[in-house]
C-alpha positions in Angstrom: 0.0 0.0 0.0 1.0 3.6 -0.4 1.7 4.3 3.3 5.1 4.0 4.8 4.6 0.5 6.3 8.2 0.6 7.3 7.8 3.7 9.5 9.6 2.3 12.5 12.4 0.7 10.4 12.8 3.9 8.4 13.5 5.8 11.6 16.1 3.3 12.7 17.9 3.4 9.4 17.9 7.2 8.9 18.7 8.2 12.4 21.2 5.3 12.7 23.1 6.6 9.7 23.2 10.0 11.4 24.3 9.0 14.9 25.5 5.4 14.5 22.2 3.6 15.1 19.6 3.3 17.8 17.8 0.5 19.7 14.4 -0.9 18.9 11.9 -2.5 21.2 8.9 -4.8 21.0 6.4 -2.0 21.3 6.5 1.4 19.5 6.2 3.4 22.7 9.5 1.8 23.9 11.6 2.6 20.8 14.7 4.6 21.5 15.3 7.3 18.9 18.3 9.5 18.3 18.2 12.8 20.2 16.4 15.5 18.1 17.3 19.2 18.2 16.6 21.0 21.5 12.9 21.4 22.2 11.7 19.1 19.4 9.5 16.1 20.3 9.8 13.4 17.6 6.5 12.3 16.1 5.9 9.0 14.4 3.1 7.1 12.7 3.9 3.5 13.5 2.4 0.1 12.6 1.5 -2.0 15.7 0.3 -5.6 16.1 -3.4 -4.4 16.0 -3.2 -1.3 13.7 -1.7 2.1 13.7 -0.6 4.6 16.4 0.7 8.1 16.6 3.7 8.6 19.0 5.0 11.9 20.2 8.2 11.9 22.2 8.0 8.1 22.2 4.5 8.1 23.9 1.1 7.4 22.4 -0.6 10.6 21.3 -4.2 10.8 20.3 -5.3 14.0 18.6 -8.2 15.8 20.2 -8.0 18.9 18.0 -9.7 22.1 16.9 -9.8 24.0 13.7 -10.0 27.7 14.4 -8.0 30.5 15.9 -10.3 31.8 18.7 -10.9 30.6 22.2 -7.6 28.7 22.3 -7.3 29.2 26.0 -10.3 26.9 26.4 -9.1 24.0 24.4 -7.0 22.2 27.0 -9.4 23.0 29.8 -12.1 21.2 27.8 -9.9 18.2 27.1 -8.3 19.1 23.8 -4.6 18.9 22.9 -4.1 20.1 19.3 -4.7 22.9 16.8 -5.0 22.8 13.0 -3.5 25.6 10.9 -4.2 25.8 7.2 -1.2 27.9 6.1 2.0 29.2 7.6 0.6 32.8 7.5 1.2 34.3 11.0 2.4 30.8 12.1 5.2 32.2 14.3 2.8 33.9 16.7 0.2 31.1 16.5 2.7 28.3 17.2 4.0 30.2 20.1 0.5 30.7 21.5 -0.3 27.1 21.0 2.9 26.1 22.9 1.9 28.4 25.8 -1.6 26.7 25.8 -0.1 23.2 25.8 -1.3 22.5 22.3 0.4 20.7 19.4 -0.1 22.0 15.9 -0.9 20.3 12.6 0.8 22.9 10.4 -0.7 23.5 6.9 1.6 24.0 3.9 -0.5 25.5 1.1 -0.2 23.8 -2.3 -2.2 25.6 -4.9 -5.2 23.6 -6.2 -6.0 23.7 -9.9 -9.1 25.9 -9.2 -6.6 28.7 -8.5 -5.4 28.4 -12.1 -2.3 26.5 -11.1 -0.9 24.2 -13.8 0.9 21.1 -12.4 2.3 20.5 -15.9 4.2 23.8 -15.6 7.6 22.5 -14.3 8.9 26.0 -13.5 5.7 26.9 -11.5 5.9 23.6 -9.6 9.6 24.1 -8.8 8.9 27.6 -7.5 6.1 26.3 -5.3 8.4 23.5 -3.9 11.1 26.1 -3.1 8.6 28.2 -1.3 7.5 25.1 0.7 11.1 24.3 1.4 11.7 27.7 3.0 8.6 27.3 5.2 9.7 23.9 6.4 13.1 25.1 7.3 11.6 28.0 9.2 9.2 26.0 11.4 10.6 22.5 11.5 12.1 22.9 15.0 9.2 24.6 16.7 8.3 22.6 19.9 4.6 22.8 19.2 4.8 21.2 15.7 3.0 17.9 15.5 3.0 17.2 11.7 2.9 18.8 8.3 -0.3 19.0 6.4 0.5 19.6 2.7 -2.5 20.9 0.8 -6.1 21.3 1.9 -8.6 19.5 -0.4 -6.1 19.5 -3.3 -8.5 17.0 -4.9 -11.3 19.4 -5.2 -12.2 20.1 -8.9 -9.3 18.0 -10.1 -8.5 14.6 -11.5 -4.9 15.4 -12.5 -2.5 12.8 -11.2 0.4 15.2 -11.8 -0.8 17.2 -8.8 -0.4 14.2 -6.6 3.0 13.3 -8.0 4.1 16.9 -7.1 2.5 16.3 -3.7 4.7 13.3 -3.1 7.8 15.1 -4.2 7.0 17.7 -1.5 6.4 14.9 1.1 9.8 13.3 0.2 11.5 16.7 0.5 10.0 17.4 3.9 11.1 14.0 5.2 14.6 14.9 4.1 14.5 18.3 5.8 12.7 17.2 8.9 12.8 13.5 9.9 11.0 14.2 13.2 7.5 15.0 12.0 5.1 13.0 9.8 3.5 14.4 6.6 -0.1 14.2 5.6 -2.5 15.7 3.1 -6.2 16.5 3.4 -8.8 15.3 0.9 -12.5 16.1 0.6 -15.2 13.6 1.4 -15.8 12.9 -2.3 -13.2 10.1 -2.1 -12.7 10.4 -5.8 -8.9 10.8 -5.5 -8.1 8.4 -2.7 -6.8 5.9 -5.2 -4.5 8.7 -6.7 -3.0 9.3 -3.3 -2.6 5.6 -2.8 -0.8 5.2 -6.1 1.2 8.4 -6.5 2.0 9.4 -2.8 3.9 6.6 -1.2 5.8 9.0 1.0 2.8 10.2 2.9 2.6 8.9 6.5 -1.2 9.3 7.1 -4.2 10.4 5.2 -6.5 13.3 6.4 -10.1 13.8 5.3 -12.5 16.7 5.8 -16.0 15.1 6.3 -19.3 16.1 8.0 -22.5 14.3 7.2 -20.7 11.2 6.0 -18.4 10.9 9.0 -20.1 7.7 10.2 -19.2 5.9 7.0 -15.6 7.3 6.7 -13.7 4.1 7.7 -15.7 1.9 5.4 -15.5 4.3 2.5 -11.7 4.6 2.8 -11.3 0.8 2.7 -13.7 0.6 -0.2 -11.7 3.2 -2.2 -8.4 1.6 -1.5 -7.0 3.1 1.7 -6.4 0.6 4.5 -3.9 2.7 6.4 -4.3 5.2 9.2 -6.3 8.4 8.9 -7.1 11.7 10.7 -10.4 13.6 10.5 -9.3 17.0 9.4 -12.7 18.7 9.9 -16.0 17.4 11.3 -19.0 19.0 13.0 -22.4 20.0 12.0 -24.0 18.9 8.8 -22.5 20.9 5.9 -24.7 23.5 4.2 -23.8 21.8 0.8 -25.2 18.5 2.0 -28.3 19.7 3.8 -31.9 19.4 2.4 -32.9 22.5 0.5 -35.9 24.6 -0.2 -37.1 25.1 -3.7 -35.0 28.3 -3.9 -31.8 26.3 -2.9 -31.6 27.6 0.7 -30.1 24.9 3.0 -32.1 23.8 6.0 -30.3 24.4 9.3 -30.2 22.4 12.5 -30.5 23.7 16.0 -27.2 23.8 17.9 -28.3 20.9 20.2 -29.4 18.9 17.1 -26.0 19.5 15.6 -24.3 18.2 18.8 -26.2 14.9 18.6 -25.7 14.7 14.8 -22.0 14.9 15.4 -21.9 12.5 18.3 -23.3 9.5 16.5 -20.9 9.8 13.6 -17.9 10.6 15.8 -18.5 7.5 17.9 -18.5 5.3 14.9 -15.6 6.5 12.7 -13.3 8.3 15.2 -13.8 6.8 18.7 -14.9 3.5 17.2 -11.7 3.1 15.1 -8.9 3.5 17.6 -6.5 1.3 15.6 -6.9 3.3 12.4 -8.1 6.8 13.3 -5.3 8.8 14.9 -7.6 11.7 16.0 -9.6 14.6 14.7 -10.1 18.3 14.5 -13.6 19.9 15.1 -14.7 22.8 13.0 -15.1 25.7 13.8 -13.5 26.6 17.1 -14.6 30.2 17.4 -17.0 32.2 15.4 -17.0 32.9 11.7 -19.6 33.5 9.0 -20.4 30.6 6.6 -24.0 30.5 5.4 -25.0 31.9 8.8 -23.0 33.3 11.7 -23.6 30.1 13.7 -23.8 27.3 11.1 -20.3 25.9 12.0 -19.4 28.3 14.8 -19.0 26.7 18.2 -19.0 30.0 19.9 -20.6 33.4 19.4 -18.4 36.4 18.8 -18.6 37.2 22.5 -17.5 33.7 23.5 -20.8 32.0 24.5 -20.5 28.3 23.9 -23.0 26.1 22.1 -24.2 22.5 22.8 -21.6 21.4 20.2 -18.8 22.5 22.6 -20.5 20.6 25.4 -20.6 17.5 23.2 -16.9 17.9 22.1 -15.9 18.0 25.7 -17.9 14.8 26.4 -16.4 13.0 23.4 -12.9 14.0 24.5 -13.3 13.3 28.2 -16.4 11.2 28.9 -17.6 14.0 31.2 -20.4 16.5 31.1 -19.8 20.2 31.5 -21.3 21.7 34.7 -23.4 24.2 32.8 -24.9 22.8 29.6 -26.1 25.0 26.8 -29.8 25.7 26.2 -31.9 23.8 23.6 -34.2 24.9 20.9 -37.1 22.9 19.3 -40.2 23.4 17.2 -39.2 26.6 15.5 -42.2 27.5 13.5 -43.3 30.4 11.3 -47.0 30.8 11.0 -47.4 27.3 12.4 -45.0 25.7 9.8 -41.6 24.1 10.6 -38.5 25.1 8.5 -38.8 21.8 6.6 -41.4 23.4 4.4 -41.1 25.9 1.5 -42.5 28.9 3.3 -43.6 31.8 1.1 -44.5 35.1 2.7 -46.5 38.1 1.4 -44.4 41.3 1.3 -45.0 43.4 4.4 -47.4 40.9 6.0 -47.1 39.9 9.6 -46.6 36.3 10.8 -46.3 34.7 14.2 -43.1 32.9 15.1 -42.7 30.5 18.0 -39.9 28.3 19.4 -39.5 26.0 22.4 -36.5 27.0 24.4 -35.4 25.0 27.4 -32.3 25.0 29.7 -30.9 21.9 31.4 -30.3 23.8 34.6 -33.7 25.7 34.3 -31.8 29.0 33.9 -34.0 31.9 32.6 -33.4 32.4 28.9 -33.0 35.6 27.0 -34.1 35.1 23.4 -33.0 37.3 20.5 -34.4 37.3 16.9 -33.0 38.7 13.7 -33.9 38.7 10.0 -31.1 38.8 7.4 -30.9 38.4 3.6 -30.1 34.9 2.5 -26.6 34.2 1.3 -25.9 31.7 -1.5 -22.6 30.0 -0.4 -22.4 28.3 -3.8 -21.0 31.5 -5.2 -19.0 32.9 -2.3 -15.2 32.5 -1.8 -13.9 32.6 1.7 -12.2 35.9 1.4 -15.5 37.4 0.3 -17.6 36.0 3.2 -19.2 38.7 5.3 -22.2 38.4 7.5 -25.2 40.4 6.2 -26.5 43.2 8.4 -29.8 42.4 10.2 -32.8 44.1 8.6 -34.3 46.7 11.0 -37.8 46.9 12.3 -39.0 43.5 11.2 -39.2 41.9 14.7 -42.4 43.0 16.4 -43.9 42.4 19.9 -41.1 40.1 21.2 -42.5 38.0 24.1 -39.8 35.5 25.0 -40.5 32.4 22.9 -43.0 34.1 20.7 -42.6 37.1 18.3 -44.3 38.8 15.4 -42.4 38.9 12.1 -43.1 41.5 9.5 -42.0 40.2 6.2 -39.6 42.4 4.2 -41.2 44.3 1.3 -38.6 43.4 -1.2 -39.0 40.0 -3.0 -36.3 37.4 -2.3 -34.8 34.9 0.0 -34.3 35.6 3.7 -33.4 33.8 6.9 -34.8 34.2 10.4 -32.2 33.7 13.2 -32.9 32.9 16.8 -30.5 32.8 19.8 -31.3 31.8 23.4 -28.8 32.9 26.1 -28.7 31.4 29.6 -26.7 34.2 31.1 -23.9 31.8 32.2 -21.9 31.7 29.0 -24.0 29.3 26.9 -26.2 29.8 23.9 -28.6 27.9 21.6 -29.0 28.8 18.0 -31.2 28.0 15.0 -32.3 29.5 11.7 -35.3 29.4 9.4 -35.2 30.2 5.6 -38.2 31.8 4.0 -39.0 33.5 0.7 -40.9 36.8 0.2 -43.2 36.9 -2.9 -44.0 34.3 -5.5 -41.4 32.0 -6.8 -40.4 32.3 -10.5 -38.5 29.8 -12.6 -35.3 31.8 -12.1 -35.7 31.5 -8.3 -35.9 27.7 -8.5 -33.3 27.2 -11.2 -30.7 24.6 -10.7 -27.1 25.6 -9.8 -25.0 26.1 -12.9 -22.0 23.8 -13.4 -18.9 25.2 -11.8 -20.6 26.6 -8.8 -18.8 26.4 -5.5 -21.2 24.0 -3.8 -18.5 22.0 -2.1 -17.0 23.6 1.0 -13.6 23.5 -0.6 -12.0 26.7 0.6 -10.7 27.6 4.0 
């Protein structure tokens, strides 16, 4: 197979040539490796009698990680131990902060995907990119927080070019030469269409990483089916992706309440992450902080002020087996004019409609409920650098009475979304959203997405 099955032997040979050899032992955690540079903890992906294991400093290391740059001071307290970075931009400061917080870092090395108009048959361009990567590796290879190198994020998106994966393997081989102390991985999408290309063209990768959300529960079986029998890391997981959610006739994805997202995540995590201890080396939950993607709280585990959602509570439970003292509120039965958000709800311009929701708190804390109406965003045509949260529309929420409110529909035709947030006053929040359309639907409003749209969440 394309994985480095000889990982332990490779370490003995390479480090032995350097310092005259080292001893081996019956179990990976007992191996004696040559001394690394000061402050560096050697990391290995090793084959054991029952599967695969990640070692850091000669000891088993299971990744309980986060993807996101906010709220890092809370990761270790909640049971986490690692951070994922997508590029080396600002990596000096972030690596230092991670080290201060007791976190390791999967450090991303950006390889340009073909959708950025990069030609992997252009030898000069590929050589320039490899030189840039070489400089990055030399700069960060001895940082004490470094866990492994992640070369390329979703390089397989919108491509079937094997030359890209040949170039990827050349980078992996170069990194191993420059830094024998840290493994190399790459991250694929959950389409699995290029797993066989990685297997065939990337023998120098140590482990495969996959970003996956709704399909997380089937990850292990899909990897085996598509030809990967080695170890893997889940590079992103969390709520159901907006690109895989059921949709209205006007293509608006249907959201889940934050507590529903937590349960959605749990069942899949327990099957393909926790349930595969001999193949899965760990995972990174998305998004640790607050960012806009479809809505301000679709993937966000925290509000911009730091209130945590039920997904954070669930991550803590999955990491530690313990419940947090103060659990987040819950939302159920969000209805507009008596209809749940699983229907195609059309409103008359300027008309008023009653909205209700059932909000509860596990500790029976009194809840403060806030409502907003925002224009709908079509994520299929938005690149990450262009993502901005739309401003709430003024004067559309009338007569707020806790779990009940009167909504005045906007007067302009088009798609909108109602947002609801329930705060417990002790640092926790519940969130949900409801898409609706003002005015009659035309053929243009319900047209299928054109080919080439950015439906896949391919950009970080």
